[in-house]
PDB file of N, CA, C and O in Angstrom:
ATOM      1  N   MET A   1     -14.009  -8.296  20.366  1.00  0.00           N
ATOM      2  CA  MET A   1     -14.503  -8.993  19.181  1.00  0.00           C
ATOM      3  C   MET A   1     -14.151 -10.023  19.256  1.00  0.00           C
ATOM      4  O   MET A   1     -12.935 -10.034  19.448  1.00  0.00           O
ATOM      5  N   ALA A   2     -14.835 -11.571  19.177  1.00  0.00           N
ATOM      6  CA  ALA A   2     -14.765 -12.515  18.813  1.00  0.00           C
ATOM      7  C   ALA A   2     -13.752 -12.618  18.067  1.00  0.00           C
ATOM      8  O   ALA A   2     -13.518 -11.658  17.333  1.00  0.00           O
ATOM      9  N   LYS A   3     -12.892 -13.738  18.022  1.00  0.00           N
ATOM     10  CA  LYS A   3     -12.447 -14.050  17.040  1.00  0.00           C
ATOM     11  C   LYS A   3     -13.143 -14.339  15.477  1.00  0.00           C
ATOM     12  O   LYS A   3     -12.604 -13.969  14.434  1.00  0.00           O
ATOM     13  N   LYS A   4     -14.623 -15.174  15.561  1.00  0.00           N
ATOM     14  CA  LYS A   4     -15.060 -15.282  14.455  1.00  0.00           C
ATOM     15  C   LYS A   4     -16.162 -13.951  14.158  1.00  0.00           C
ATOM     16  O   LYS A   4     -17.032 -14.428  13.430  1.00  0.00           O
ATOM     17  N   GLU A   5     -16.386 -12.910  14.347  1.00  0.00           N
ATOM     18  CA  GLU A   5     -16.101 -11.667  14.029  1.00  0.00           C
ATOM     19  C   GLU A   5     -15.009 -11.109  13.471  1.00  0.00           C
ATOM     20  O   GLU A   5     -15.317 -10.291  12.604  1.00  0.00           O
ATOM     21  N   ILE A   6     -13.695 -11.256  13.659  1.00  0.00           N
ATOM     22  CA  ILE A   6     -12.109 -10.204  13.197  1.00  0.00           C
ATOM     23  C   ILE A   6     -12.517 -10.994  11.882  1.00  0.00           C
ATOM     24  O   ILE A   6     -12.413 -10.309  10.864  1.00  0.00           O
ATOM     25  N   LEU A   7     -12.959 -12.293  11.695  1.00  0.00           N
ATOM     26  CA  LEU A   7     -12.463 -12.681  10.631  1.00  0.00           C
ATOM     27  C   LEU A   7     -13.755 -12.841   9.481  1.00  0.00           C
ATOM     28  O   LEU A   7     -13.571 -12.704   8.272  1.00  0.00           O
ATOM     29  N   ARG A   8     -14.886 -13.108  10.006  1.00  0.00           N
ATOM     30  CA  ARG A   8     -16.326 -12.289   8.694  1.00  0.00           C
ATOM     31  C   ARG A   8     -15.903 -10.599   8.444  1.00  0.00           C
ATOM     32  O   ARG A   8     -15.929 -10.131   7.306  1.00  0.00           O
ATOM     33  N   VAL A   9     -15.667 -10.089   9.176  1.00  0.00           N
ATOM     34  CA  VAL A   9     -14.590  -8.713   8.505  1.00  0.00           C
ATOM     35  C   VAL A   9     -13.961  -8.971   8.096  1.00  0.00           C
ATOM     36  O   VAL A   9     -14.227  -8.942   6.895  1.00  0.00           O
ATOM     37  N   ARG A  10     -12.348  -9.555   8.414  1.00  0.00           N
ATOM     38  CA  ARG A  10     -11.368  -9.647   7.589  1.00  0.00           C
ATOM     39  C   ARG A  10     -11.727 -10.147   5.846  1.00  0.00           C
ATOM     40  O   ARG A  10     -11.114  -9.698   4.877  1.00  0.00           O
ATOM     41  N   GLY A  11     -13.037 -11.328   5.763  1.00  0.00           N
ATOM     42  CA  GLY A  11     -13.287 -11.563   4.922  1.00  0.00           C
ATOM     43  C   GLY A  11     -14.038 -10.645   3.681  1.00  0.00           C
ATOM     44  O   GLY A  11     -13.881 -10.486   2.471  1.00  0.00           O
ATOM     45  N   ASN A  12     -14.883 -10.183   4.673  1.00  0.00           N
ATOM     46  CA  ASN A  12     -15.736  -8.580   3.630  1.00  0.00           C
ATOM     47  C   ASN A  12     -14.334  -7.138   3.452  1.00  0.00           C
ATOM     48  O   ASN A  12     -14.262  -6.179   2.684  1.00  0.00           O
ATOM     49  N   ILE A  13     -13.672  -7.496   4.256  1.00  0.00           N
ATOM     50  CA  ILE A  13     -12.372  -6.162   3.204  1.00  0.00           C
ATOM     51  C   ILE A  13     -12.085  -6.797   2.569  1.00  0.00           C
ATOM     52  O   ILE A  13     -12.696  -6.536   1.533  1.00  0.00           O
ATOM     53  N   LYS A  14     -11.079  -8.116   2.333  1.00  0.00           N
ATOM     54  CA  LYS A  14     -11.107  -8.710   1.461  1.00  0.00           C
ATOM     55  C   LYS A  14     -12.104  -9.156   0.228  1.00  0.00           C
ATOM     56  O   LYS A  14     -11.640  -9.596  -0.824  1.00  0.00           O
ATOM     57  N   GLU A  15     -13.124  -9.046   0.392  1.00  0.00           N
ATOM     58  CA  GLU A  15     -13.937  -9.071  -0.946  1.00  0.00           C
ATOM     59  C   GLU A  15     -13.974  -7.877  -1.517  1.00  0.00           C
ATOM     60  O   GLU A  15     -13.707  -7.820  -2.718  1.00  0.00           O
ATOM     61  N   ILE A  16     -14.367  -6.458  -0.675  1.00  0.00           N
ATOM     62  CA  ILE A  16     -14.663  -5.428  -1.046  1.00  0.00           C
ATOM     63  C   ILE A  16     -13.593  -4.759  -1.794  1.00  0.00           C
ATOM     64  O   ILE A  16     -13.763  -4.236  -2.895  1.00  0.00           O
ATOM     65  N   TYR A  17     -11.993  -4.814  -0.868  1.00  0.00           N
ATOM     66  CA  TYR A  17     -10.647  -4.722  -1.799  1.00  0.00           C
ATOM     67  C   TYR A  17     -10.971  -5.676  -3.437  1.00  0.00           C
ATOM     68  O   TYR A  17     -11.460  -5.097  -4.407  1.00  0.00           O
ATOM     69  N   SER A  18     -10.748  -6.556  -3.453  1.00  0.00           N
ATOM     70  CA  SER A  18     -10.899  -7.279  -4.437  1.00  0.00           C
ATOM     71  C   SER A  18     -11.202  -7.021  -5.545  1.00  0.00           C
ATOM     72  O   SER A  18     -10.505  -7.407  -6.483  1.00  0.00           O
ATOM     73  N   LYS A  19     -12.675  -6.075  -5.782  1.00  0.00           N
ATOM     74  CA  LYS A  19     -13.831  -6.239  -6.482  1.00  0.00           C
ATOM     75  C   LYS A  19     -13.455  -4.692  -6.817  1.00  0.00           C
ATOM     76  O   LYS A  19     -13.864  -4.125  -7.830  1.00  0.00           O
ATOM     77  N   LEU A  20     -12.421  -3.934  -5.599  1.00  0.00           N
ATOM     78  CA  LEU A  20     -12.283  -2.364  -6.194  1.00  0.00           C
ATOM     79  C   LEU A  20     -11.796  -2.457  -6.891  1.00  0.00           C
ATOM     80  O   LEU A  20     -11.962  -1.846  -7.947  1.00  0.00           O
ATOM     81  N   SER A  21     -10.441  -3.749  -6.521  1.00  0.00           N
ATOM     82  CA  SER A  21      -9.355  -3.351  -7.685  1.00  0.00           C
ATOM     83  C   SER A  21      -8.924  -2.762  -8.801  1.00  0.00           C
ATOM     84  O   SER A  21      -8.019  -1.934  -8.896  1.00  0.00           O
ATOM     85  N   LYS A  22      -9.471  -3.127  -9.489  1.00  0.00           N
ATOM     86  CA  LYS A  22      -9.240  -2.789 -11.259  1.00  0.00           C
ATOM     87  C   LYS A  22      -9.494  -1.652 -11.315  1.00  0.00           C
ATOM     88  O   LYS A  22      -8.875  -1.024 -12.174  1.00  0.00           O
ATOM     89  N   THR A  23     -10.536  -0.850 -10.415  1.00  0.00           N
ATOM     90  CA  THR A  23     -10.549   0.908 -10.528  1.00  0.00           C
ATOM     91  C   THR A  23      -9.468   1.465  -9.943  1.00  0.00           C
ATOM     92  O   THR A  23      -8.640   2.280 -10.349  1.00  0.00           O
ATOM     93  N   TYR A  24      -9.708   0.515  -8.253  1.00  0.00           N
ATOM     94  CA  TYR A  24      -9.028   1.344  -7.928  1.00  0.00           C
ATOM     95  C   TYR A  24      -7.514   2.400  -7.801  1.00  0.00           C
ATOM     96  O   TYR A  24      -7.388   3.476  -7.217  1.00  0.00           O
ATOM     97  N   ALA A  25      -6.189   1.358  -8.830  1.00  0.00           N
ATOM     98  CA  ALA A  25      -5.038   2.342  -8.768  1.00  0.00           C
ATOM     99  C   ALA A  25      -6.163   3.500  -9.334  1.00  0.00           C
ATOM    100  O   ALA A  25      -6.673   4.281  -8.530  1.00  0.00           O
ATOM    101  N   PHE A  26      -6.560   3.547 -11.020  1.00  0.00           N
ATOM    102  CA  PHE A  26      -6.882   4.765 -11.143  1.00  0.00           C
ATOM    103  C   PHE A  26      -7.574   5.623 -10.761  1.00  0.00           C
ATOM    104  O   PHE A  26      -7.342   6.735 -11.235  1.00  0.00           O
ATOM    105  N   ILE A  27      -8.830   5.480  -9.646  1.00  0.00           N
ATOM    106  CA  ILE A  27      -9.289   6.361  -8.651  1.00  0.00           C
ATOM    107  C   ILE A  27      -8.919   7.111  -7.760  1.00  0.00           C
ATOM    108  O   ILE A  27      -9.375   8.206  -7.430  1.00  0.00           O
ATOM    109  N   GLU A  28      -7.071   5.835  -6.861  1.00  0.00           N
ATOM    110  CA  GLU A  28      -6.212   6.542  -6.609  1.00  0.00           C
ATOM    111  C   GLU A  28      -5.464   7.757  -7.080  1.00  0.00           C
ATOM    112  O   GLU A  28      -5.601   8.942  -6.776  1.00  0.00           O
ATOM    113  N   GLU A  29      -4.694   7.194  -7.845  1.00  0.00           N
ATOM    114  CA  GLU A  29      -4.269   8.283  -8.829  1.00  0.00           C
ATOM    115  C   GLU A  29      -4.596   9.773  -8.900  1.00  0.00           C
ATOM    116  O   GLU A  29      -4.075  10.782  -8.426  1.00  0.00           O
ATOM    117  N   LYS A  30      -5.561   9.549  -9.603  1.00  0.00           N
ATOM    118  CA  LYS A  30      -6.425  10.805  -9.450  1.00  0.00           C
ATOM    119  C   LYS A  30      -6.868  11.487  -8.272  1.00  0.00           C
ATOM    120  O   LYS A  30      -6.962  12.714  -8.242  1.00  0.00           O
ATOM    121  N   TYR A  31      -7.188  10.634  -7.149  1.00  0.00           N
ATOM    122  CA  TYR A  31      -7.366  11.487  -6.132  1.00  0.00           C
ATOM    123  C   TYR A  31      -7.221  11.478  -4.933  1.00  0.00           C
ATOM    124  O   TYR A  31      -7.825  12.065  -4.035  1.00  0.00           O
ATOM    125  N   GLU A  32      -5.773  10.274  -4.932  1.00  0.00           N
ATOM    126  CA  GLU A  32      -4.916  10.851  -3.696  1.00  0.00           C
ATOM    127  C   GLU A  32      -3.816  10.855  -3.956  1.00  0.00           C
ATOM    128  O   GLU A  32      -2.937  10.164  -3.441  1.00  0.00           O
ATOM    129  N   LYS A  33      -3.706  11.692  -4.856  1.00  0.00           N
ATOM    130  CA  LYS A  33      -2.108  11.394  -5.208  1.00  0.00           C
ATOM    131  C   LYS A  33      -1.251  12.941  -4.507  1.00  0.00           C
ATOM    132  O   LYS A  33      -0.058  13.077  -4.234  1.00  0.00           O
ATOM    133  N   ASP A  34      -2.144  13.727  -4.402  1.00  0.00           N
ATOM    134  CA  ASP A  34      -1.860  15.480  -3.385  1.00  0.00           C
ATOM    135  C   ASP A  34      -2.030  14.780  -1.660  1.00  0.00           C
ATOM    136  O   ASP A  34      -1.830  15.255  -0.542  1.00  0.00           O
ATOM    137  N   ILE A  35      -2.386  13.757  -2.046  1.00  0.00           N
ATOM    138  CA  ILE A  35      -2.378  13.207   0.128  1.00  0.00           C
ATOM    139  C   ILE A  35      -1.373  12.752   0.340  1.00  0.00           C
ATOM    140  O   ILE A  35      -0.773  13.047   1.373  1.00  0.00           O
ATOM    141  N   ARG A  36      -0.555  11.356  -1.126  1.00  0.00           N
ATOM    142  CA  ARG A  36       0.140  10.960  -0.066  1.00  0.00           C
ATOM    143  C   ARG A  36       1.366  11.348  -0.707  1.00  0.00           C
ATOM    144  O   ARG A  36       2.407  10.693  -0.662  1.00  0.00           O
ATOM    145  N   ALA A  37       1.171  12.645  -1.420  1.00  0.00           N
ATOM    146  CA  ALA A  37       2.680  13.727  -1.272  1.00  0.00           C
ATOM    147  C   ALA A  37       2.719  13.972  -0.151  1.00  0.00           C
ATOM    148  O   ALA A  37       3.694  13.521   0.451  1.00  0.00           O
ATOM    149  N   ARG A  38       1.831  14.679   0.537  1.00  0.00           N
ATOM    150  CA  ARG A  38       2.127  15.386   1.981  1.00  0.00           C
ATOM    151  C   ARG A  38       2.299  14.440   2.857  1.00  0.00           C
ATOM    152  O   ARG A  38       3.015  14.660   3.834  1.00  0.00           O
ATOM    153  N   GLY A  39       1.465  12.789   2.618  1.00  0.00           N
ATOM    154  CA  GLY A  39       1.924  11.910   3.938  1.00  0.00           C
ATOM    155  C   GLY A  39       3.809  12.056   3.904  1.00  0.00           C
ATOM    156  O   GLY A  39       4.586  12.294   4.828  1.00  0.00           O
ATOM    157  N   LEU A  40       4.061  11.804   2.460  1.00  0.00           N
ATOM    158  CA  LEU A  40       5.499  11.335   2.192  1.00  0.00           C
ATOM    159  C   LEU A  40       6.318  12.391   2.253  1.00  0.00           C
ATOM    160  O   LEU A  40       7.497  12.047   2.165  1.00  0.00           O
ATOM    161  N   ALA A  41       6.138  13.640   2.380  1.00  0.00           N
ATOM    162  CA  ALA A  41       6.517  15.092   3.058  1.00  0.00           C
ATOM    163  C   ALA A  41       6.835  14.710   4.506  1.00  0.00           C
ATOM    164  O   ALA A  41       7.955  14.534   4.985  1.00  0.00           O
ATOM    165  N   LEU A  42       5.231  14.581   5.333  1.00  0.00           N
ATOM    166  CA  LEU A  42       5.557  14.565   6.453  1.00  0.00           C
ATOM    167  C   LEU A  42       5.854  13.402   7.362  1.00  0.00           C
ATOM    168  O   LEU A  42       5.489  13.276   8.531  1.00  0.00           O
ATOM    169  N   LEU A  43       6.454  12.712   6.763  1.00  0.00           N
ATOM    170  CA  LEU A  43       7.235  11.099   6.804  1.00  0.00           C
ATOM    171  C   LEU A  43       8.871  12.265   6.484  1.00  0.00           C
ATOM    172  O   LEU A  43       9.827  11.595   6.875  1.00  0.00           O
ATOM    173  N   ASN A  44       9.024  12.682   6.321  1.00  0.00           N
ATOM    174  CA  ASN A  44      10.410  13.171   6.220  1.00  0.00           C
ATOM    175  C   ASN A  44      11.096  11.571   6.117  1.00  0.00           C
ATOM    176  O   ASN A  44      11.611  10.979   7.065  1.00  0.00           O
ATOM    177  N   ILE A  45      11.004  11.223   5.185  1.00  0.00           N
ATOM    178  CA  ILE A  45      12.183   9.597   4.507  1.00  0.00           C
ATOM    179  C   ILE A  45      13.597   9.332   5.003  1.00  0.00           C
ATOM    180  O   ILE A  45      14.363   9.870   4.203  1.00  0.00           O
ATOM    181  N   LYS A  46      13.914   9.050   5.464  1.00  0.00           N
ATOM    182  CA  LYS A  46      15.610   8.877   5.399  1.00  0.00           C
ATOM    183  C   LYS A  46      16.175   7.700   4.430  1.00  0.00           C
ATOM    184  O   LYS A  46      15.590   6.636   4.227  1.00  0.00           O
ATOM    185  N   LYS A  47      17.665   8.163   3.763  1.00  0.00           N
ATOM    186  CA  LYS A  47      18.498   7.065   3.055  1.00  0.00           C
ATOM    187  C   LYS A  47      18.733   5.865   4.212  1.00  0.00           C
ATOM    188  O   LYS A  47      19.048   5.876   5.403  1.00  0.00           O
ATOM    189  N   GLY A  48      18.443   4.923   3.318  1.00  0.00           N
ATOM    190  CA  GLY A  48      18.795   4.311   4.646  1.00  0.00           C
ATOM    191  C   GLY A  48      17.701   3.641   5.672  1.00  0.00           C
ATOM    192  O   GLY A  48      17.841   2.566   6.255  1.00  0.00           O
ATOM    193  N   GLU A  49      16.782   4.371   5.740  1.00  0.00           N
ATOM    194  CA  GLU A  49      16.095   3.915   6.783  1.00  0.00           C
ATOM    195  C   GLU A  49      15.057   2.515   6.045  1.00  0.00           C
ATOM    196  O   GLU A  49      14.751   2.277   4.877  1.00  0.00           O
ATOM    197  N   ILE A  50      14.679   1.666   7.591  1.00  0.00           N
ATOM    198  CA  ILE A  50      13.653   0.492   7.218  1.00  0.00           C
ATOM    199  C   ILE A  50      12.528   1.067   7.608  1.00  0.00           C
ATOM    200  O   ILE A  50      12.421   1.802   8.590  1.00  0.00           O
ATOM    201  N   ILE A  51      11.285   0.618   6.533  1.00  0.00           N
ATOM    202  CA  ILE A  51       9.942   1.430   6.683  1.00  0.00           C
ATOM    203  C   ILE A  51       9.270  -0.270   6.463  1.00  0.00           C
ATOM    204  O   ILE A  51       9.770  -1.247   5.906  1.00  0.00           O
ATOM    205  N   LEU A  52       8.128  -0.116   7.067  1.00  0.00           N
ATOM    206  CA  LEU A  52       6.613  -1.364   6.920  1.00  0.00           C
ATOM    207  C   LEU A  52       5.454  -0.016   6.927  1.00  0.00           C
ATOM    208  O   LEU A  52       5.146   0.963   7.608  1.00  0.00           O
ATOM    209  N   GLU A  53       5.075  -0.732   5.660  1.00  0.00           N
ATOM    210  CA  GLU A  53       3.732   0.009   5.337  1.00  0.00           C
ATOM    211  C   GLU A  53       2.200  -1.035   5.838  1.00  0.00           C
ATOM    212  O   GLU A  53       1.950  -2.107   5.287  1.00  0.00           O
ATOM    213  N   ILE A  54       1.615  -0.626   6.597  1.00  0.00           N
ATOM    214  CA  ILE A  54       0.604  -1.720   6.527  1.00  0.00           C
ATOM    215  C   ILE A  54      -0.749  -1.166   5.998  1.00  0.00           C
ATOM    216  O   ILE A  54      -1.047   0.018   6.159  1.00  0.00           O
ATOM    217  N   GLY A  55      -1.736  -2.244   5.222  1.00  0.00           N
ATOM    218  CA  GLY A  55      -2.287  -1.744   3.950  1.00  0.00           C
ATOM    219  C   GLY A  55      -2.169  -0.883   2.733  1.00  0.00           C
ATOM    220  O   GLY A  55      -2.902   0.075   2.488  1.00  0.00           O
ATOM    221  N   PHE A  56      -1.043  -1.370   1.891  1.00  0.00           N
ATOM    222  CA  PHE A  56      -0.731  -0.777   0.720  1.00  0.00           C
ATOM    223  C   PHE A  56      -1.315  -0.808  -0.264  1.00  0.00           C
ATOM    224  O   PHE A  56      -0.853  -0.170  -1.210  1.00  0.00           O
ATOM    225  N   GLY A  57      -2.110  -1.290  -0.372  1.00  0.00           N
ATOM    226  CA  GLY A  57      -2.933  -0.805  -1.690  1.00  0.00           C
ATOM    227  C   GLY A  57      -2.243  -1.130  -3.221  1.00  0.00           C
ATOM    228  O   GLY A  57      -1.771  -2.224  -3.533  1.00  0.00           O
ATOM    229  N   THR A  58      -2.280  -0.255  -3.861  1.00  0.00           N
ATOM    230  CA  THR A  58      -1.539  -0.593  -5.044  1.00  0.00           C
ATOM    231  C   THR A  58      -0.018  -0.566  -5.797  1.00  0.00           C
ATOM    232  O   THR A  58       0.658  -0.782  -6.803  1.00  0.00           O
ATOM    233  N   GLY A  59      -0.103  -0.095  -4.364  1.00  0.00           N
ATOM    234  CA  GLY A  59       2.006  -0.003  -3.706  1.00  0.00           C
ATOM    235  C   GLY A  59       2.808   1.341  -4.208  1.00  0.00           C
ATOM    236  O   GLY A  59       4.027   1.507  -4.149  1.00  0.00           O
ATOM    237  N   SER A  60       1.508   2.557  -4.883  1.00  0.00           N
ATOM    238  CA  SER A  60       2.496   3.308  -5.039  1.00  0.00           C
ATOM    239  C   SER A  60       2.549   4.092  -4.040  1.00  0.00           C
ATOM    240  O   SER A  60       2.498   5.151  -4.666  1.00  0.00           O
ATOM    241  N   THR A  61       2.646   4.565  -2.374  1.00  0.00           N
ATOM    242  CA  THR A  61       3.030   4.658  -1.539  1.00  0.00           C
ATOM    243  C   THR A  61       4.390   4.191  -1.543  1.00  0.00           C
ATOM    244  O   THR A  61       5.417   4.870  -1.541  1.00  0.00           O
ATOM    245  N   LEU A  62       4.226   2.616  -1.550  1.00  0.00           N
ATOM    246  CA  LEU A  62       5.910   1.658  -2.109  1.00  0.00           C
ATOM    247  C   LEU A  62       7.088   2.261  -3.013  1.00  0.00           C
ATOM    248  O   LEU A  62       8.293   2.465  -2.873  1.00  0.00           O
ATOM    249  N   VAL A  63       6.272   2.415  -3.859  1.00  0.00           N
ATOM    250  CA  VAL A  63       7.543   2.622  -4.823  1.00  0.00           C
ATOM    251  C   VAL A  63       8.099   4.046  -4.098  1.00  0.00           C
ATOM    252  O   VAL A  63       9.316   4.224  -4.041  1.00  0.00           O
ATOM    253  N   GLU A  64       6.927   5.315  -3.401  1.00  0.00           N
ATOM    254  CA  GLU A  64       7.966   6.255  -3.625  1.00  0.00           C
ATOM    255  C   GLU A  64       8.418   5.796  -2.858  1.00  0.00           C
ATOM    256  O   GLU A  64       9.518   5.369  -3.209  1.00  0.00           O
ATOM    257  N   MET A  65       8.038   5.464  -1.202  1.00  0.00           N
ATOM    258  CA  MET A  65       9.032   5.265  -0.382  1.00  0.00           C
ATOM    259  C   MET A  65      10.471   4.418  -0.394  1.00  0.00           C
ATOM    260  O   MET A  65      11.260   4.744   0.493  1.00  0.00           O
ATOM    261  N   ALA A  66      10.865   3.430  -1.253  1.00  0.00           N
ATOM    262  CA  ALA A  66      12.075   2.880  -1.447  1.00  0.00           C
ATOM    263  C   ALA A  66      12.898   3.836  -2.729  1.00  0.00           C
ATOM    264  O   ALA A  66      14.128   3.897  -2.741  1.00  0.00           O
ATOM    265  N   LYS A  67      11.998   4.593  -3.834  1.00  0.00           N
ATOM    266  CA  LYS A  67      13.552   5.654  -3.439  1.00  0.00           C
ATOM    267  C   LYS A  67      13.999   6.173  -2.682  1.00  0.00           C
ATOM    268  O   LYS A  67      15.220   6.253  -2.551  1.00  0.00           O
ATOM    269  N   ALA A  68      12.871   6.882  -1.674  1.00  0.00           N
ATOM    270  CA  ALA A  68      13.654   7.659  -0.645  1.00  0.00           C
ATOM    271  C   ALA A  68      14.922   6.717  -0.170  1.00  0.00           C
ATOM    272  O   ALA A  68      16.035   7.094  -0.539  1.00  0.00           O
ATOM    273  N   VAL A  69      14.848   5.762   0.461  1.00  0.00           N
ATOM    274  CA  VAL A  69      15.410   4.891   1.296  1.00  0.00           C
ATOM    275  C   VAL A  69      16.355   4.300   0.321  1.00  0.00           C
ATOM    276  O   VAL A  69      16.624   3.140   0.633  1.00  0.00           O
ATOM    277  N   GLY A  70      16.876   4.656  -0.623  1.00  0.00           N
ATOM    278  CA  GLY A  70      17.377   4.668  -1.100  1.00  0.00           C
ATOM    279  C   GLY A  70      18.369   2.724  -1.300  1.00  0.00           C
ATOM    280  O   GLY A  70      17.675   1.807  -0.860  1.00  0.00           O
ATOM    281  N   ASP A  71      19.314   2.429  -1.695  1.00  0.00           N
ATOM    282  CA  ASP A  71      19.478   1.281  -1.919  1.00  0.00           C
ATOM    283  C   ASP A  71      19.486  -0.199  -0.584  1.00  0.00           C
ATOM    284  O   ASP A  71      19.250  -1.392  -0.390  1.00  0.00           O
ATOM    285  N   SER A  72      20.174   1.664   0.273  1.00  0.00           N
ATOM    286  CA  SER A  72      21.122   1.400   2.065  1.00  0.00           C
ATOM    287  C   SER A  72      19.618   0.788   2.494  1.00  0.00           C
ATOM    288  O   SER A  72      19.667  -0.397   2.823  1.00  0.00           O
ATOM    289  N   GLY A  73      17.948   1.571   2.555  1.00  0.00           N
ATOM    290  CA  GLY A  73      17.411   0.905   3.497  1.00  0.00           C
ATOM    291  C   GLY A  73      16.493  -0.117   2.665  1.00  0.00           C
ATOM    292  O   GLY A  73      16.827  -0.650   1.607  1.00  0.00           O
ATOM    293  N   LYS A  74      15.034  -0.327   3.475  1.00  0.00           N
ATOM    294  CA  LYS A  74      14.381  -1.328   3.306  1.00  0.00           C
ATOM    295  C   LYS A  74      12.811  -0.464   3.058  1.00  0.00           C
ATOM    296  O   LYS A  74      12.487   0.649   3.472  1.00  0.00           O
ATOM    297  N   VAL A  75      12.222  -1.201   2.438  1.00  0.00           N
ATOM    298  CA  VAL A  75      10.261  -0.908   2.466  1.00  0.00           C
ATOM    299  C   VAL A  75       9.819  -2.506   2.892  1.00  0.00           C
ATOM    300  O   VAL A  75      10.623  -3.400   2.627  1.00  0.00           O
ATOM    301  N   HIS A  76       9.130  -2.687   3.247  1.00  0.00           N
ATOM    302  CA  HIS A  76       8.453  -3.722   3.770  1.00  0.00           C
ATOM    303  C   HIS A  76       6.897  -3.469   3.593  1.00  0.00           C
ATOM    304  O   HIS A  76       6.591  -2.337   3.970  1.00  0.00           O
ATOM    305  N   GLY A  77       5.798  -4.244   3.104  1.00  0.00           N
ATOM    306  CA  GLY A  77       4.237  -3.482   3.684  1.00  0.00           C
ATOM    307  C   GLY A  77       3.925  -5.016   3.570  1.00  0.00           C
ATOM    308  O   GLY A  77       4.437  -6.066   3.182  1.00  0.00           O
ATOM    309  N   ILE A  78       2.537  -4.416   4.262  1.00  0.00           N
ATOM    310  CA  ILE A  78       1.301  -5.590   4.061  1.00  0.00           C
ATOM    311  C   ILE A  78       0.399  -5.379   3.537  1.00  0.00           C
ATOM    312  O   ILE A  78       0.244  -4.184   3.285  1.00  0.00           O
ATOM    313  N   ASP A  79      -0.377  -6.046   3.206  1.00  0.00           N
ATOM    314  CA  ASP A  79      -1.629  -6.438   2.656  1.00  0.00           C
ATOM    315  C   ASP A  79      -3.062  -7.915   2.900  1.00  0.00           C
ATOM    316  O   ASP A  79      -2.757  -9.096   3.070  1.00  0.00           O
ATOM    317  N   LEU A  80      -4.451  -7.416   2.849  1.00  0.00           N
ATOM    318  CA  LEU A  80      -5.126  -8.044   3.232  1.00  0.00           C
ATOM    319  C   LEU A  80      -5.340  -8.494   1.743  1.00  0.00           C
ATOM    320  O   LEU A  80      -5.250  -9.712   1.588  1.00  0.00           O
ATOM    321  N   THR A  81      -5.623  -7.710   0.543  1.00  0.00           N
ATOM    322  CA  THR A  81      -5.956  -8.467  -0.531  1.00  0.00           C
ATOM    323  C   THR A  81      -5.140  -8.405  -1.208  1.00  0.00           C
ATOM    324  O   THR A  81      -4.401  -7.428  -1.325  1.00  0.00           O
ATOM    325  N   PRO A  82      -5.049  -9.788  -2.035  1.00  0.00           N
ATOM    326  CA  PRO A  82      -4.629 -10.385  -2.907  1.00  0.00           C
ATOM    327  C   PRO A  82      -4.729  -9.686  -4.199  1.00  0.00           C
ATOM    328  O   PRO A  82      -3.969  -8.818  -4.626  1.00  0.00           O
ATOM    329  N   LYS A  83      -5.472 -10.041  -4.598  1.00  0.00           N
ATOM    330  CA  LYS A  83      -5.832  -8.338  -5.485  1.00  0.00           C
ATOM    331  C   LYS A  83      -4.951  -7.312  -5.587  1.00  0.00           C
ATOM    332  O   LYS A  83      -4.139  -7.275  -6.511  1.00  0.00           O
ATOM    333  N   MET A  84      -5.004  -6.586  -4.861  1.00  0.00           N
ATOM    334  CA  MET A  84      -3.660  -5.231  -4.144  1.00  0.00           C
ATOM    335  C   MET A  84      -2.557  -6.064  -3.954  1.00  0.00           C
ATOM    336  O   MET A  84      -1.791  -6.041  -4.917  1.00  0.00           O
ATOM    337  N   ILE A  85      -2.337  -6.536  -3.358  1.00  0.00           N
ATOM    338  CA  ILE A  85      -1.296  -7.343  -3.767  1.00  0.00           C
ATOM    339  C   ILE A  85      -0.084  -7.699  -5.131  1.00  0.00           C
ATOM    340  O   ILE A  85       1.117  -7.447  -5.231  1.00  0.00           O
ATOM    341  N   GLU A  86      -1.040  -8.369  -6.027  1.00  0.00           N
ATOM    342  CA  GLU A  86      -0.724  -8.690  -7.421  1.00  0.00           C
ATOM    343  C   GLU A  86      -0.685  -6.782  -8.451  1.00  0.00           C
ATOM    344  O   GLU A  86      -0.156  -6.284  -9.445  1.00  0.00           O
ATOM    345  N   LEU A  87      -1.592  -6.411  -7.375  1.00  0.00           N
ATOM    346  CA  LEU A  87      -1.587  -4.698  -8.461  1.00  0.00           C
ATOM    347  C   LEU A  87      -0.169  -4.340  -7.979  1.00  0.00           C
ATOM    348  O   LEU A  87       0.690  -3.875  -8.728  1.00  0.00           O
ATOM    349  N   ALA A  88      -0.022  -4.553  -6.882  1.00  0.00           N
ATOM    350  CA  ALA A  88       1.551  -3.991  -6.268  1.00  0.00           C
ATOM    351  C   ALA A  88       3.185  -4.392  -6.300  1.00  0.00           C
ATOM    352  O   ALA A  88       3.971  -3.570  -5.829  1.00  0.00           O
ATOM    353  N   ILE A  89       3.484  -5.130  -6.624  1.00  0.00           N
ATOM    354  CA  ILE A  89       4.148  -6.229  -7.760  1.00  0.00           C
ATOM    355  C   ILE A  89       3.763  -5.917  -9.178  1.00  0.00           C
ATOM    356  O   ILE A  89       4.176  -6.342 -10.257  1.00  0.00           O
ATOM    357  N   ASN A  90       3.439  -5.610  -9.059  1.00  0.00           N
ATOM    358  CA  ASN A  90       3.731  -5.705 -10.718  1.00  0.00           C
ATOM    359  C   ASN A  90       3.720  -3.830 -10.918  1.00  0.00           C
ATOM    360  O   ASN A  90       4.321  -3.453 -11.923  1.00  0.00           O
ATOM    361  N   ARG A  91       3.200  -2.905 -10.193  1.00  0.00           N
ATOM    362  CA  ARG A  91       3.806  -1.876  -9.741  1.00  0.00           C
ATOM    363  C   ARG A  91       5.454  -1.732  -9.498  1.00  0.00           C
ATOM    364  O   ARG A  91       6.278  -1.014 -10.065  1.00  0.00           O
ATOM    365  N   LEU A  92       5.564  -2.500  -8.653  1.00  0.00           N
ATOM    366  CA  LEU A  92       7.039  -2.819  -8.082  1.00  0.00           C
ATOM    367  C   LEU A  92       8.315  -3.069  -9.253  1.00  0.00           C
ATOM    368  O   LEU A  92       9.449  -2.641  -9.469  1.00  0.00           O
ATOM    369  N   TYR A  93       7.128  -4.265  -9.973  1.00  0.00           N
ATOM    370  CA  TYR A  93       8.759  -4.357 -10.959  1.00  0.00           C
ATOM    371  C   TYR A  93       8.921  -4.328 -12.517  1.00  0.00           C
ATOM    372  O   TYR A  93       9.460  -5.001 -13.396  1.00  0.00           O
ATOM    373  N   ARG A  94       8.010  -2.952 -12.368  1.00  0.00           N
ATOM    374  CA  ARG A  94       7.797  -2.870 -13.637  1.00  0.00           C
ATOM    375  C   ARG A  94       8.903  -1.829 -14.496  1.00  0.00           C
ATOM    376  O   ARG A  94       8.791  -1.678 -15.713  1.00  0.00           O
TER     377      ARG A  94
END
């Protein structure tokens, strides 16, 4: 895929998730809660681990992973969408 095409796709993703961000947290909590819990169980996160979540969305899983690694671990995340990053920051620091 050409660089120009990659940038166009990335822009579309940002636009879509920016529009969805206001309702995504509600949808995520209602419909993804069990899937998220199962995924976290499969990860079997231990205290002190260092984790990177790619595409963290509203940060729900970041919060759970941060609790799991404790004070001796670290959780990092990246996301393309500024609105989702804003939601995650609010969730992490409330």
